[in-house]
C-alpha positions in Angstrom: 5.3 -27.1 13.4 5.2 -29.8 15.7 8.2 -32.0 15.9 6.3 -34.7 17.2 5.1 -35.8 13.9 8.6 -36.9 13.1 8.9 -39.8 15.4 12.1 -41.2 13.8 14.2 -38.1 14.3 16.9 -38.1 17.2 14.7 -36.0 19.7 16.0 -38.2 22.5 19.1 -37.6 21.9 18.6 -33.8 21.7 16.8 -33.9 25.1 13.3 -34.5 24.3 11.1 -37.0 26.1 9.2 -40.1 24.5 5.5 -38.8 23.6 3.3 -41.0 25.6 0.3 -42.1 23.1 -0.2 -41.5 19.4 1.1 -37.5 19.7 0.9 -35.6 16.5 -0.7 -37.9 13.6 -0.8 -35.0 10.7 0.6 -32.2 9.2 1.2 -30.5 6.0 4.8 -31.4 5.5 6.2 -34.8 3.4 6.2 -37.8 4.7 3.4 -37.4 6.9 -0.7 -37.7 6.6 -2.1 -34.5 5.4 -4.4 -33.0 8.0 -8.1 -32.8 7.4 -10.4 -30.2 8.9 -11.5 -32.6 11.7 -7.9 -32.9 12.5 -7.7 -29.1 13.2 -10.9 -28.9 15.0 -10.2 -31.7 17.2 -6.6 -30.9 18.1 -6.4 -27.1 18.1 -6.9 -26.9 21.8 -4.2 -29.3 22.4 -1.8 -26.3 22.3 -1.6 -23.5 24.5 -2.1 -20.0 23.5 1.1 -17.9 23.2 -0.3 -14.8 24.7 -3.8 -13.6 25.8 -5.8 -11.7 23.0 -4.5 -8.3 22.4 -1.9 -8.9 25.1 1.0 -8.5 22.8 1.9 -7.9 19.3 1.0 -9.9 16.2 2.0 -13.6 15.8 1.8 -15.3 12.6 0.0 -18.7 12.6 -0.4 -21.2 9.8 -3.2 -22.8 11.5 -5.1 -19.3 11.6 -5.0 -19.4 8.1 -6.1 -23.1 7.7 -9.0 -22.1 9.9 -9.8 -19.3 7.4 -10.0 -21.5 4.3 -12.3 -23.6 6.5 -14.4 -21.0 6.9 -14.7 -20.0 3.3 -15.3 -23.6 2.5 -18.2 -23.5 5.0 -19.4 -20.1 3.6 -19.3 -20.8 -0.1 -19.7 -24.7 -0.1 -17.1 -25.3 -2.4 -13.5 -26.6 -2.1 -11.4 -23.6 -1.1 -9.2 -24.2 -4.3 -11.6 -23.9 -6.5 -13.0 -20.4 -4.8 -9.5 -19.2 -5.3 -9.4 -20.3 -8.7 -12.7 -18.7 -9.7 -12.3 -15.5 -8.1 -8.8 -14.6 -7.7 -6.9 -16.8 -10.3 -9.1 -16.4 -13.2 -9.9 -12.7 -12.8 -6.5 -11.6 -12.3 -5.1 -13.8 -15.4 -2.7 -15.9 -12.9 -2.5 -18.5 -15.9 0.3 -20.7 -14.0 -1.2 -21.0 -10.8 -2.8 -23.6 -8.8 -2.9 -25.7 -5.7 -3.0 -29.2 -7.9 0.8 -29.0 -9.0 2.8 -27.1 -11.4 1.4 -26.2 -14.8 2.4 -28.9 -17.6 3.6 -26.1 -19.9 5.9 -24.4 -17.6 7.6 -27.6 -16.5 10.6 -26.9 -18.7 11.0 -23.9 -16.7 10.9 -25.4 -13.3 13.5 -25.2 -10.6 13.5 -28.3 -8.2 16.5 -28.2 -5.5 18.5 -31.1 -5.2 17.1 -33.2 -1.9 14.1 -31.0 -1.5 11.1 -33.2 -0.7 8.5 -30.2 -1.0 8.1 -29.1 -4.3 5.3 -31.1 -5.5 3.3 -31.7 -2.0 -0.1 -31.4 -1.3 -0.6 -29.6 1.7 -4.2 -30.9 3.0 -6.2 -28.3 4.9 -3.1 -26.1 5.2 -3.0 -25.3 1.7 -4.9 -22.1 2.8 -1.6 -21.2 4.5 0.9 -22.5 1.9 0.2 -24.6 -0.7 0.1 -22.6 -4.1 2.2 -23.3 -7.3 3.2 -20.0 -9.0 5.2 -18.0 -11.0 6.7 -14.7 -10.6 4.7 -13.2 -13.7 1.7 -14.4 -12.0 2.4 -12.9 -8.9 2.9 -9.6 -10.8 -0.6 -10.2 -12.2 -2.2 -10.5 -9.0 -0.5 -7.4 -7.6 -1.6 -5.6 -10.7 -5.3 -6.9 -10.1 -5.2 -5.5 -6.7 -4.2 -2.2 -7.2 -6.2 -2.1 -10.4 -9.3 -2.9 -8.3 -10.4 -6.1 -10.2 -10.7 -8.2 -7.7 -12.1 -5.4 -5.0 -13.8 -2.2 -5.3 -11.6 0.8 -5.2 -13.0 1.6 -1.3 -12.5 -1.8 -0.4 -9.2 -2.1 -1.8 -7.9 1.2 0.3 -9.3 -0.3 3.2 -7.5 -3.3 2.9 -4.3 -1.7 2.2 -3.7 -0.6 5.8 -1.9 -1.8 9.1 -4.2 -3.9 11.4 -1.4 -3.8 14.3 2.3 -3.1 14.7 5.3 -5.1 15.8 8.0 -3.7 18.2 10.2 -2.7 14.9 9.5 0.8 14.0 9.7 -0.6 10.3 7.4 -3.4 10.5 3.5 -3.4 10.6 0.9 -6.0 10.0 -2.1 -5.6 8.1 -4.5 -8.9 7.0 -2.4 -10.6 5.9 0.1 -7.9 4.7 3.7 -7.5 6.2 4.1 -3.9 5.9 7.8 -2.7 5.3 8.5 1.3 6.4 11.2 2.9 5.2 12.7 6.5 5.2 15.9 6.2 3.6 14.9 5.5 -0.4 13.8 9.3 -1.6 16.2 12.2 -1.4 13.3 14.1 1.0 13.3 11.2 3.4 9.6 10.9 3.6 8.2 7.9 4.8 7.1 4.7 2.3 5.3 1.9 2.9 5.7 -1.2 1.3 3.1 -3.8 1.3 4.5 -7.5 1.0 3.3 -10.9 1.6 5.9 -13.6 2.2 5.8 -17.5 2.0 8.2 -20.4 2.5 8.1 -24.0 2.1 11.2 -26.1 2.2 13.7 -24.7 0.0 11.3 -22.0 -1.5 10.8 -19.1 -0.4 8.7 -15.8 -2.1 8.1 -12.2 -1.7 5.2 -10.3 -3.6 5.7 -6.4 -2.5 3.4 -3.7 -3.8 4.3 -0.1 -3.2 1.1 1.9 -3.1 2.5 5.4 -3.5 4.0 4.3 -6.9 1.4 1.6 -8.0 4.4 -0.7 -8.6 4.5 -4.3 -7.7 7.5 -6.5 -7.5 7.9 -10.3 -7.2 11.0 -12.2 -5.7 11.0 -15.9 -5.7 14.3 -18.0 -4.5 15.1 -21.7 -4.4 17.8 -23.8 -3.2 20.0 -24.6 -0.1 22.3 -21.5 -1.0 19.4 -19.3 -0.2 17.8 -21.0 2.4 20.6 -21.2 4.9 20.1 -17.5 5.0 16.8 -16.2 6.2 17.4 -12.7 4.7 18.5 -13.6 1.3 14.9 -12.8 -0.4 14.9 -9.6 1.8 18.1 -8.8 0.4 17.0 -9.1 -3.4 14.1 -7.2 -2.4 15.9 -4.1 -0.9 18.2 -4.2 -3.7 15.1 -3.7 -6.3 13.3 -1.3 -4.1 16.3 0.9 -3.7 17.0 0.8 -7.3 13.4 0.9 -8.5 11.9 4.0 -6.6 14.2 6.5 -7.2 14.0 5.6 -10.8 10.5 5.8 -10.8 10.4 9.0 -8.8 12.9 10.7 -11.2 10.6 9.7 -14.3 7.5 10.9 -12.6 9.4 14.5 -12.0 10.6 14.4 -15.5 7.0 13.8 -16.9 5.0 16.2 -14.6 2.8 18.5 -16.4 1.6 20.1 -13.6 4.6 22.5 -13.1 3.9 26.2 -14.4 1.9 29.5 -14.3 -1.8 29.4 -14.2 -3.6 32.8 -14.4 -7.3 34.0 -15.0 -7.4 37.4 -16.5 -11.2 38.1 -15.4 -10.5 38.0 -11.6 -6.7 38.7 -11.7 -5.7 35.4 -10.1 -2.7 33.7 -10.2 -1.1 30.2 -9.1 2.5 29.4 -9.6 3.3 25.7 -9.0 6.9 24.7 -8.8 9.0 21.2 -7.9 11.9 20.7 -5.7 13.3 17.4 -3.8 10.7 17.5 -1.5 7.1 15.6 -1.5 4.2 16.7 -3.8 4.4 19.8 -5.6 5.7 23.4 -4.2 2.8 26.5 -4.5 5.3 29.3 -5.0 2.5 31.9 -5.0 -1.3 31.9 -5.0 -3.2 35.5 -5.1 -7.2 35.7 -5.7 -8.6 39.0 -7.0 -5.1 40.8 -6.3 -5.0 39.4 -2.8 -1.8 37.3 -1.7 -3.7 34.2 -0.4 -0.6 32.0 -0.1 1.4 34.3 2.7 -2.0 35.1 4.3 -3.5 31.9 4.4 -3.4 31.9 8.5 -5.6 34.6 8.3 -8.4 32.5 7.1 -9.4 31.8 10.4 -12.4 32.4 13.2 -10.0 35.1 14.9 -10.4 37.1 11.7 -14.3 36.7 11.6 -14.2 37.6 15.6 -12.2 40.8 14.7 -14.9 41.9 12.2 -14.8 43.8 8.8 -12.3 46.5 8.4 -10.1 45.3 11.4 -6.3 44.9 11.2 -5.0 41.5 9.9 -2.3 39.9 11.5 0.9 40.8 9.0 1.8 38.3 6.5 3.9 35.4 6.9 6.2 33.5 4.8 4.1 30.5 4.3 5.2 27.2 2.5 2.7 25.3 0.5 2.9 21.9 -0.9 0.2 20.1 -3.1 -0.6 16.4 -2.8 -2.9 14.1 -4.5 -5.6 12.7 -2.8 -6.8 10.1 -5.2 -10.4 11.3 -5.1 -11.0 12.5 -8.5 -14.5 13.4 -9.1 -14.4 16.2 -12.0 -10.6 16.0 -12.4 -7.6 14.9 -10.7 -8.0 16.4 -7.2 -5.0 17.7 -5.0 -4.9 19.1 -1.5 -2.8 21.9 -0.2 -0.8 21.5 3.1 0.4 24.9 4.5 3.5 25.6 7.2 5.5 28.4 8.2 8.1 26.7 10.1 11.2 26.3 8.1 12.9 22.5 8.2 15.8 24.0 10.8 13.0 24.9 12.8 11.1 21.6 12.8 14.5 20.0 13.5 15.1 21.7 16.7 11.2 20.7 17.8 11.8 17.3 17.2 15.2 17.1 19.0 12.7 18.6 22.3 10.1 15.9 21.4 10.3 12.1 22.4 8.1 11.3 19.3 10.1 10.2 16.2 9.2 13.1 13.5 6.9 14.5 16.7 6.9 18.1 14.8 5.0 16.7 11.6 1.5 17.2 12.8 0.3 18.0 9.2 -2.7 15.4 9.3 -4.2 17.9 11.9 -4.4 20.5 9.6 -5.9 19.2 6.5 -9.1 20.7 5.4 -9.4 23.1 8.4 -11.0 26.0 6.5 -13.8 26.0 4.0 -16.2 28.8 2.5 -19.6 27.8 1.3 -18.9 24.5 2.1 -15.9 24.5 -0.4 -12.4 23.8 1.1 -9.8 26.6 0.8 -7.0 23.9 0.1 -8.5 21.7 -2.6 -7.3 22.4 -6.2 -8.9 20.1 -8.9 -6.9 19.8 -12.1 -9.3 19.5 -15.1 -8.2 18.3 -18.8 -10.9 19.5 -21.1 -9.5 18.2 -24.6 -6.2 20.1 -25.1 -7.2 22.9 -22.5 -5.8 22.5 -18.8 -7.5 24.5 -15.9 -6.9 24.4 -12.1 -9.8 25.2 -10.2 -10.2 26.3 -6.4 -14.2 26.2 -5.9 -13.9 27.9 -2.6 -12.5 30.9 -4.5 -14.4 30.4 -7.6 -11.5 30.7 -9.9 -10.6 28.4 -12.5 -7.0 29.2 -13.9 -5.8 28.4 -17.1 -1.7 27.4 -17.6 -0.2 30.3 -19.1 3.5 28.8 -19.3 5.2 25.9 -17.8 5.5 22.4 -19.4 2.6 22.6 -22.1 0.9 24.9 -24.1 -0.9 27.9 -22.8 -4.6 27.8 -22.6 -7.6 30.5 -22.6 -6.5 32.8 -19.9 -10.0 33.4 -18.5 -10.7 29.4 -18.2 -14.2 28.3 -17.8 -17.3 29.5 -15.8 -17.2 27.5 -12.6 -20.7 26.1 -13.2 -19.5 24.4 -16.5 -19.3 20.8 -16.3 -15.7 19.9 -17.7 -12.9 16.9 -16.7 -13.5 13.1 -16.5 -15.5 11.5 -14.0 -14.3 9.0 -11.7 -14.8 5.4 -13.3 -16.2 2.8 -11.5 -14.1 -0.5 -11.0 -15.3 -3.8 -11.0 -16.6 -5.1 -7.6 -14.8 -8.4 -6.6 -14.3 -11.0 -3.9 -12.7 -10.6 -0.4 -10.7 -13.8 -0.4 -7.6 -11.8 -2.0 -6.1 -12.0 1.5 -5.8 -15.6 1.8 -4.0 -16.3 -1.5 -0.8 -14.2 -0.3 0.0 -16.5 2.5 1.2 -19.5 0.1 4.6 -20.4 -0.3 5.5 -20.4 -3.9 7.7 -22.8 -6.2 
């Protein structure tokens, strides 16, 4: 914001010099002329850059979003507001959202703070950076449309929901245009959880929309009035309170509704998989044996060292291995999970972390995923297939398909299907959408 637009303000009494010439002539604020695209192009180089490109961390810019809105208008030949309505508001079911004032049907439920001049402004070219009128319900609809892949393809959505850069804070990264808040103090196991948010501010109105991808949940916080505006962290406190209450409850509900825990067996191959659950992430592989051989505690023997030693050579002794299953969200023939294995204890990892300068430096699990395959199939891939009332877990590398014989639902045929039988649900293609969702989220909401 250029304070020079308010020429009747007491800037001289506060040490600022008089402005020679006309100075700034437009803005997106009340009492001033709304800027046009020509104004932006003409004046954009009047302000010096804050940093050289990529010389420092990210910096928020309203002008940058105004420029993006201009690019969209040039590319589509339509006003930005119409593009947003046709490609985002309507597909997402945002019935009370627009850039043209509040929906008349919602007037009785509006909150207009005393003395606030911004509640019904038109921001001109800056509407792409903060001129959207909406409701908490519509923000939730927008969030659900995002992770429901109704605006973008599943791949494009996943690509979008990633950081672009990081700030100087461990808990704050930046996407396009996500404000990504990272925490490790919500769940019992202290694992990292990323909360993708977008905030908006205009006058005495403040908004937060949040998506937690790990749980497919969305949160909307809208505050207004002088009481909350004088505290810049008021909406953050509201959001934090909701996150702290909601995620543990969702986590517990997921544990109570889990149907994978149990023992799986294939009689024809004498193969067994036992899945349990603790307070840690994912699910625990308590045992896994194939054709009578203890695969779990010999998992490190599936390596080039064993191949080099040759058939009949002595293998390293079995170790106590901890295995955990994690969902991949890559569900082609069923619900696909990947196993991660470690031989170190929590105490050993804690001691190692004390020796390393990087936070959680002992956690290098991402190095070890999908290291060993057999005939092009990963040893660590487990696919849960639900075929009618019958459930199986398949491991293609070992060519076994194990039926549940005890646990949270009824036992199935202990032999399971043959590996070449088609079974399970195919991944569903989701509707393709537009790529302008990011721009909407920068709006301050009434």
